[in-house]
OpenMM code with the backbone's topology and positions (N, CA, C; nanometers):
from openmm import Vec3, app, unit

residues = "MET VAL ILE ASN ARG ALA MET ILE ASP GLU THR LEU LYS ALA LEU GLU ASN ASN ILE LYS LEU ILE VAL TYR LYS ASN CYS GLY HIS SER PRO ILE THR ASP ARG THR ASP ASP LEU LEU LYS GLU ILE THR GLU PHE GLU LYS ASN".split()
positions = [
    Vec3(-0.8247, -0.0938, -1.0901),
    Vec3(-0.9069, -0.1908, -1.0111),
    Vec3(-0.9394, -0.1060, -0.9142),
    Vec3(-1.1009, -0.1223, -0.8611),
    Vec3(-1.1361, -0.0596, -0.7565),
    Vec3(-1.1868, -0.1662, -0.6384),
    Vec3(-1.1236, -0.1979, -0.5405),
    Vec3(-1.1814, -0.3084, -0.4528),
    Vec3(-1.2238, -0.2483, -0.3270),
    Vec3(-1.3016, -0.2984, -0.2638),
    Vec3(-1.3835, -0.2200, -0.1349),
    Vec3(-1.2549, -0.2923, 0.0081),
    Vec3(-1.3109, -0.2167, 0.0983),
    Vec3(-1.2371, -0.2219, 0.2164),
    Vec3(-1.2590, -0.3693, 0.2728),
    Vec3(-1.3967, -0.4536, 0.2663),
    Vec3(-1.3445, -0.5733, 0.3191),
    Vec3(-1.2239, -0.6798, 0.2409),
    Vec3(-1.2386, -0.6605, 0.0985),
    Vec3(-1.1154, -0.7377, 0.0476),
    Vec3(-0.9997, -0.6796, 0.0926),
    Vec3(-0.9537, -0.5449, 0.1066),
    Vec3(-0.8391, -0.5269, 0.1829),
    Vec3(-0.7920, -0.5892, 0.3081),
    Vec3(-0.9082, -0.5767, 0.3796),
    Vec3(-0.8774, -0.6329, 0.5338),
    Vec3(-0.8780, -0.8151, 0.5304),
    Vec3(-0.9441, -0.8520, 0.4190),
    Vec3(-0.9006, -0.9923, 0.4104),
    Vec3(-0.7862, -1.0208, 0.3795),
    Vec3(-0.7116, -0.9677, 0.2628),
    Vec3(-0.5799, -0.9669, 0.2010),
    Vec3(-0.4819, -0.9461, 0.3151),
    Vec3(-0.4842, -0.8321, 0.4220),
    Vec3(-0.4207, -0.8268, 0.5056),
    Vec3(-0.4411, -0.9166, 0.6262),
    Vec3(-0.5340, -0.9773, 0.6615),
    Vec3(-0.5488, -1.1048, 0.7513),
    Vec3(-0.4687, -1.1984, 0.6838),
    Vec3(-0.4741, -1.2376, 0.5747),
    Vec3(-0.4137, -1.3471, 0.5193),
    Vec3(-0.2752, -1.3783, 0.4988),
    Vec3(-0.2100, -1.2158, 0.4498),
    Vec3(-0.0555, -1.2041, 0.4626),
    Vec3(-0.0146, -1.1721, 0.5812),
    Vec3(-0.0843, -1.1679, 0.7024),
    Vec3(-0.0446, -1.1135, 0.8098),
    Vec3(0.1115, -1.0339, 0.8232),
    Vec3(0.1914, -1.0659, 0.8657),
    Vec3(0.3346, -0.9720, 0.8737),
    Vec3(0.4256, -0.9768, 0.7624),
    Vec3(0.3576, -0.9973, 0.6330),
    Vec3(0.4156, -0.9939, 0.5158),
    Vec3(0.3562, -0.8769, 0.4167),
    Vec3(0.3203, -0.7874, 0.4777),
    Vec3(0.2128, -0.6821, 0.3777),
    Vec3(0.1828, -0.5668, 0.5024),
    Vec3(0.1707, -0.4712, 0.4045),
    Vec3(0.1744, -0.3200, 0.4925),
    Vec3(0.0639, -0.2674, 0.4017),
    Vec3(-0.0150, -0.2109, 0.4535),
    Vec3(-0.1413, -0.1233, 0.3892),
    Vec3(-0.0679, 0.0396, 0.3740),
    Vec3(-0.0549, 0.0916, 0.2632),
    Vec3(-0.0322, 0.2329, 0.2696),
    Vec3(-0.1572, 0.3108, 0.1813),
    Vec3(-0.1774, 0.4317, 0.2707),
    Vec3(-0.3015, 0.5062, 0.2276),
    Vec3(-0.2490, 0.6482, 0.1882),
    Vec3(-0.2703, 0.7155, 0.0998),
    Vec3(-0.1927, 0.8425, 0.0744),
    Vec3(-0.3010, 0.9380, 0.0200),
    Vec3(-0.3354, 1.0466, 0.1227),
    Vec3(-0.4712, 1.1472, 0.1018),
    Vec3(-0.4013, 1.2052, -0.0107),
    Vec3(-0.5209, 1.2472, -0.1306),
    Vec3(-0.4994, 1.3365, -0.2188),
    Vec3(-0.4352, 1.3077, -0.3360),
    Vec3(-0.4225, 1.1455, -0.3299),
    Vec3(-0.3488, 1.0679, -0.4293),
    Vec3(-0.4517, 1.0332, -0.5366),
    Vec3(-0.4291, 1.0351, -0.6699),
    Vec3(-0.5155, 0.9579, -0.7639),
    Vec3(-0.5189, 0.8239, -0.7311),
    Vec3(-0.5298, 0.7316, -0.8451),
    Vec3(-0.5544, 0.5871, -0.8603),
    Vec3(-0.3988, 0.5298, -0.8669),
    Vec3(-0.3150, 0.6033, -0.9157),
    Vec3(-0.1634, 0.5444, -0.9290),
    Vec3(-0.0536, 0.6263, -0.8530),
    Vec3(-0.0294, 0.5663, -0.7190),
    Vec3(0.0638, 0.6367, -0.6474),
    Vec3(0.1866, 0.6174, -0.6928),
    Vec3(0.2224, 0.5117, -0.7946),
    Vec3(0.3528, 0.5255, -0.8692),
    Vec3(0.3722, 0.6407, -0.9224),
    Vec3(0.2617, 0.7128, -0.9812),
    Vec3(0.3195, 0.8282, -1.0801),
    Vec3(0.3013, 0.9513, -0.9502),
    Vec3(0.1865, 0.9437, -0.9020),
    Vec3(0.1604, 1.0576, -0.8241),
    Vec3(0.2432, 1.0556, -0.7148),
    Vec3(0.2950, 0.9656, -0.6492),
    Vec3(0.3702, 0.9935, -0.5156),
    Vec3(0.5191, 0.8919, -0.5238),
    Vec3(0.5597, 0.9237, -0.6263),
    Vec3(0.6892, 0.7911, -0.6604),
    Vec3(0.7770, 0.7975, -0.5541),
    Vec3(0.8276, 0.9255, -0.5045),
    Vec3(0.9504, 0.9217, -0.3884),
    Vec3(0.8878, 0.8579, -0.2596),
    Vec3(0.7542, 0.9009, -0.2414),
    Vec3(0.7057, 0.8454, -0.1000),
    Vec3(0.6958, 0.6810, -0.0983),
    Vec3(0.6313, 0.6498, -0.2558),
    Vec3(0.5861, 0.4856, -0.2439),
    Vec3(0.7547, 0.4285, -0.2465),
    Vec3(0.8497, 0.4954, -0.2747),
    Vec3(0.9510, 0.4239, -0.2923),
    Vec3(1.0373, 0.3997, -0.1613),
    Vec3(1.0149, 0.5012, -0.0902),
    Vec3(1.0683, 0.5224, 0.0636),
    Vec3(1.0003, 0.4340, 0.1441),
    Vec3(0.8465, 0.3954, 0.1320),
    Vec3(0.7884, 0.3141, 0.2027),
    Vec3(0.8406, 0.1302, 0.1632),
    Vec3(0.8534, 0.1286, 0.0405),
    Vec3(0.8715, -0.0228, -0.0063),
    Vec3(1.0221, -0.0473, 0.0339),
    Vec3(1.1377, 0.0693, 0.0460),
    Vec3(1.2401, 0.0420, 0.0859),
    Vec3(1.2690, -0.0009, 0.2435),
    Vec3(1.1898, 0.0649, 0.3434),
    Vec3(1.1712, 0.0582, 0.4518),
    Vec3(1.0888, -0.0897, 0.4898),
    Vec3(0.9670, -0.1044, 0.4302),
    Vec3(0.9186, -0.2380, 0.4314),
    Vec3(1.0283, -0.3493, 0.4337),
    Vec3(1.1021, -0.3700, 0.3105),
    Vec3(1.1942, -0.4422, 0.2837),
    Vec3(1.3065, -0.4766, 0.3746),
    Vec3(1.3208, -0.3540, 0.4747),
    Vec3(1.4431, -0.3537, 0.5426),
    Vec3(1.4047, -0.4675, 0.6851),
    Vec3(1.2616, -0.4728, 0.6647),
    Vec3(1.2240, -0.4936, 0.8402),
    Vec3(1.1655, -0.6426, 0.7640),
] * unit.nanometer
topology = app.Topology()
chain = topology.addChain("A")
for resn in residues:
    res = topology.addResidue(resn, chain)
    for name in ("N", "CA", "C"):
        topology.addAtom(name, app.Element.getBySymbol(name[0]), res)
């Protein structure tokens, strides 16, 4: 699924503090596969806060 930046910004605004935008450079469309360790670290840190 491809979405535009306006849709991302709208979602970020709607969910306020309950969301975090993560952008990985040089990553394909599947960070779960391409950057598993980095993504798990981000999720774990987000859940702690």
